[in-house]
Structure formats: C-alpha cells, structure tokens
N, C-alpha and C positions, 0 to 999 in steps of 0.2 A: 679585905681578904686577898691573900696573895696566893696564887698557884705556885706550885713548885717552890714553895717557900721555905723548904727545909736545908737548902744548900745554895751555894753561888750566889748569883744577883738576888734571888728571892730571899734567901737568908739575910743578906746585907740590907735588904729593904724592910724586912721584918724588924731587924734590930734598930734601924733608923726611925722607924715609925713608932716603936714603944718608946725610944728615948724622947721622942717629942710629944707623948702622952696619948697616943692611939692604942686602941684595942684591935686585935688582929687575930683572924682566923687563918691559920696556916693549912693549906689544902695541898696535899702532896701525897705520893705513894710511899715515900721513905719514912717507914714508921718509926725506926730506932731514932732516926735523926730529928724527925718532927717532934716526937714526944719528949726527947732530951732538950729540944730548944724550948719547948713550952715550959718544961720544968725549971729551966734555967731562968726564963723571963717572967715567970710567975702568973698571976691572975690576968694580966692584960693579953695573954695569948691562949688561944684555944686549938689544938691540933685536930685535924679532921682527915682521915685516910680518904684520898680522893683520886680517882682515876680520871682525868680530865676528858677522855674519850667517851665516858659514860654520862649520858644526860641525867639520868637519875642520881648519880653521885655529885655531878657538879649543882644540881638542883639542892641536894641535901646540905652540901656545904654553905651555900647560900642562906638556906634555912637556919642552919646552925649559927651563922652570923647574927640573924635577926633575932633569935630565939635567945642567944646568949647575951649579946650587947645591945638588943634594942632596936638597931637599924644597921644599914649597910650604906657607907656613904663613899667609899673607894674601893675599887677592884684593880688588881694589878695581875694581868695574864701574863705569867712568867714561865709556866711549864714549857720544857723543851727538850729536844735531843738534837745530837748532830745528824743522827740518821743515816741512810744509805751513802756510802763514799765509794767513789769509783766512776769509771766511764759509764756515760748514759747507755752504751750499748750493753752494758753488763749489769745494770740496775734492775733488781727483781721487782716483780709487780707487789710482792709481800712487803719488801723494805719501802717502796714507795708508799703504799697504803698506811704502814705504821707511821712514817714520818708525817705524812699530810694529816692523818687524825689527830696525832698529839698537837701540832702546831695549828691547824686550820679549825678543825672540830672543836679542839679545846678552847681556843679563842672565842669562837662563835658561840658556844655553849655558855662561856662565861658572860659575854656580853648580853646574851639573851636573858638568862636568869637573873643576872645584876639588875639590869634596866627594869625588871618587873617590880622590883621593891625598892629601889633607890628613890629617895626624895630630891627636890630641886637643889641644886648647888653640889650634887654630887659628881665624881669623876671616875672615868675609866683609863687606864693606861696599859697598852700591850707591848710586849718585847718583839720588836721588828729586829733588823740587823741591817748592817751595810749591804749584806746580801740582798736585802729587799729593796735596794735602791740601785745598785749597779750590778753587772755579771762579774763573775770570777772570784767573788769573795766567799763562796761557800759551795758545797756540793748542789748538784742539779735540782734535787727535790727539796732541800733546805732553802734554795734560792727560791723556787717556786712558792713554797710556803710563806716565807717572809714578804714576798710580793703581796700574797694575798692578804695578809695581816695588814700591810699598808692600805689595801683597797678597802678591807673590812672597816678600818678606823675612819676612813673618809665617808664611806656610805653610812655607818651606824651614826657618825657624829651630825649628819645632815638630817637624820630622823630625830635623833635624841636631843638635839638642840631645843626642840619645841618643848620638851619636858624639863629643861635646865639641867640636862646631864651632858658634860663635856667628855669626849672621847679622843684621845691622843695615843701616839705610839714613840718609843724610843728606839733608836737604831744604833746600837752599839757597834764598834769594830772589836778587835781581838780584845778580850778581857780575861784577866787572871782569875779563874774559876776551876773548881774541880773537873767540870765537862771538858774544858780545853785543856787541862792538865792530863786528862786521861788519854788525850789523842797521842800522847807520844812521850813527853819529857818526864812525866811522873814526879816532878819536884816543882813546887810553886815559885821559887826564886828564878830557877832555870827557865821557867816558862815566861816569867815576868822579863827576864833579860831578852828572850828571843822576840816577845811582843814590842818591848821598847825599841829593839833594832829595827823593826818593821815599821814603827810609827813615825810619820812625819814630823812630829814634835819630840820624838827620842824618849817619850815617856810612855811606861806600860799602864794602861787603862786598868784599874782595881773594881771589884764589885761595888765597893762603896761610892765611886765616882757615879756609876749608873744609878744606884740608889739615890743619890742626892739629885739626879736629874728627875727621877720618877716623883719623888717628894715635892719637886718645884711644880710639876705638872698637876699633881693632886692638889696642891695648896691654892689659896685665895689669890696669890701672886700672879697665878696663870688663870685667873677667872675669865679672860677674854680670848683664851686660846682653845681651839676645838678643831678637830679634824686635821691636825698636823703631825709630822713624823720628825722628830728632832734627832739628828745625827750626832753621836758622841763618838768622834772618830779621829780627833787631832787633825782634821782637815783631810783625811784620806780621800773621801768622795769628791773633793773639790781640787785636789792637787794634780789630777791629770796623770797618776802614777799607773803604771802597768801592773796590775796585781799578779801574784804567783800562781801557778796551776792549782787547782783544788780537786783535782780528778785522779790522783794517784791512789792506788789501791792500798799502800803502805801508810796507816795513819801517822806514824812517826816522822814520816817525809813532810807532813803539813807544817808542823812547827819548825822543822829545820829549814823549811823553804820561807819562814818569816809569815805564816798563814795569819789573816786577819779575819777573826770571826767570832760573833758574839756567842757567850756561853751562859 
C-alpha cells in the first residue's frame, strides 16, 4: 500500500513495485490521477480514495489491501504537502495543524493499522526528508513534521521488531516531482536544472531514485535493517554546506534559491 501513490514519488514507487511483480493499493485523495494509474497498470493495482488524516479512511485502505490481495506485506507512508511557507512569526495555527496532520497523523495511522495485519517479514517505509535531519531544508512546520517521522520510525521499529516487521524511513533532498515543480518554476526540466545546480553531485534527484531506495528497504536485501533513516541527498547533509533560507513568503523564490526539499 502506497499513500499519496497517485503522483510524484508515490507514483514512481507504485510503478516500480508493479514492474517487479507486486500488487499495490494506491491510497490517495487525487481520484482522477489514482483511477487513471490503476486503469493503466491493470489488475495489479487497486485505487482507494484515502484521506490520510482520517483514521477510518486509512483503516479502510488497509482492509482493501487485505481483502483484495490477501495480505499486506509492505506499506509506504508517502503522502505529504509542503504546507505552511513563511516566517515562523506569520505561520497560522490552521496551516500548522494541516501540515502536521497530513505528515504526522497520516504516518502514525499508516503504521498503526498496517502493523495490525502484517505478517512477519513485512516492512514499512515512511518518507522523511533532509528537513527531518538538519535545519534550514524546509519550512518550519514541515521540518517539525519530518523530524517527527524520523522519531516515529525509531520508536515503531523498536516495538515491531518483536513481530518481525521492519520500519525505516527515506530522507530525500530536492526531488523532481509535481509538488516541487508547483512551488515556482512550473516546468520539470527547469526544476531539474535548479535542483542539479543545488546538488553537491550536480545531479537532479528524480522520483525514480527515491522509489529504488524504497524498494531496497522493502526487499529481503534489507532484511537486517530497521529503525534507520536513509538520506538520499547527494551528500548534502554531510557536506557542511550552508542551506539557502526557506522562509521567504514567495514560493518561486525557493527554487530560484536552489532549495533542497523532498517532494
């Protein structure tokens, strides 16, 4: 089951899973995109309209996976938004709550309900971010939420190891996705050029790069890995670079500044 699986990193992950023979429930609010993806990929995919901030909706998506495919052996907590952008002194409580609900409540509910039905040998991967590892890589509330996902990963892994369920996270830096693209440039190749310019390796990270990492953490090749957050960031978090400010109220300024943020 992939939350937010109708676009961006989620969609790339769904496609990679199906290519390798998996059957997938796409849990997303984007009905048009989700239904189109399911129609394209055929019987291996079932789309389920899902608001990850609703416990009943997440529980229903998990039940859909079990009822349709017989079991749930992997969960990818991917659904997310940029959320509130701007100075901490101007951030509304409404924007704060929405951002935290989607990232934190959504990830918590996914782990909670998946763990109830998963057999031994299953795996959960949540999307963190470089913003969940160091400061200055994302808006304030987004950064809080991604740090919380790193914490949830460690905590849940410590309990679920006794049930044979592994829990890890992936922390991407700037990735070419519709979410990042919508921040300002509006063109995937222009976005890729901006992200490549900001990358220590000079390479733009694509959604497929993150999907490959997720699939590794789900696979038996990672059977002895749990409680970890794997940075996929071209060395950004180890390079000692000074990140650009992410607190400008003009979203287009973010990419022009070479912003690095998971999408």
